[in-house]
N, C-alpha and C positions, 0 to 999 in steps of 0.2 A: 616348558610349561605350555607353550602353544601346541605342541604336539599331543599333549594330554587332552586339550580341549577338542581338538580335531577328532580324536579317536572316540570320544564320548558321543559326538553327533551322529556317528554311524549306528550307535546303538539305541537311539531315541525311538520311542514308540508313540503311536497316537493314542491320546486319552479322550475320554468323553467328560465334557464339562456340563454340569447340571446346575442351573441357577435355582436356589431354594428361596422361596419368599415366605416370609413369616406372617401368617394370617391371625394368629392368636395374640393374646396380650403378653407383653414382656413383663418380667418380674419388676416390680417397683412402679409399674404404671398405676395411675390412680383408678383405672378401670378394673383392676385385679378383682376377681370374684371372691367373696369371702369363703373360708373353709367350710362353713356349714352349708352354703349354697352348693358347693361342689359335692359334699357328702349326700345332700339331698337328691342331686342328679344321679349319683351312684345308685341310691335307693331306688329311684324311679326305674333306671335302666335295668335293675336287677329283678324287677317284677315282670319281665317279658314272658317268661315261662308261664306264670300265672295268668297273665292276659291272654295268651294263646289257648290255655286250657279253658278259660271262661268262654272265650270266642267259640271255641270248638263245641262246647256244651250248648251254647246258644244257637249255633247252626244246626246241631242235631235236633233240638226243639223246634227250630223253624221248619226243618223238613218234615217232622211229625205233624205239625199244624197244617202244613200244605198238603200233606197226604190225607189228612182227615177232611179237609175242606173239599178235596177232589172227590173223595168218597161220598160226602154229603150231597154234592151236586147230582150224583147218580141215584138218589133215592127216589122211589115212587111217592106219589102224593099219599097213599095209604101208610107207607113206612114212616113218612115225615110226620104225619098226624099222631101215629102211635108213639113215636119217639118223643115228640113235643109233649104229649100227655103224660108219659112216663117221667119225663124230666120235670114237669110242673108239679107232679105228685111227690117226687123225690125231694123237691125243694119246700114241701109243706103247703102246696097250693090246694085249693078245693077242686074236686072232680067237676068236669064240664057238664 
C-alpha cells in the first residue's frame, strides 16, 4: 500500500485555487428580492436598445440645432431683419 501512495505523488500536478466570494443574497435570506422586482429589473434592462435609439435621435436633433445656430450667427443685418419679419408674419403678426 505504501508503494501505491509513493507512485501517485510523482504524478501530482499543480492546480490553481480561486477563492469565490458571494456578494449577492443567499436563498432564504430576509433580504431576497421579490420576484416582481426582479421581473421589473429585467424589463428595464431590456429597454436598452430603445434608449440607445432615442438617444441617437436626440443627438441628431441636437446637431441640427447647433448647425442652424451656427448659420444664424453668420446672417447679415438685412437678412436677419427680413427673416424676423417673415417669421412674424407667418405667426400671424401685424406688418411693421
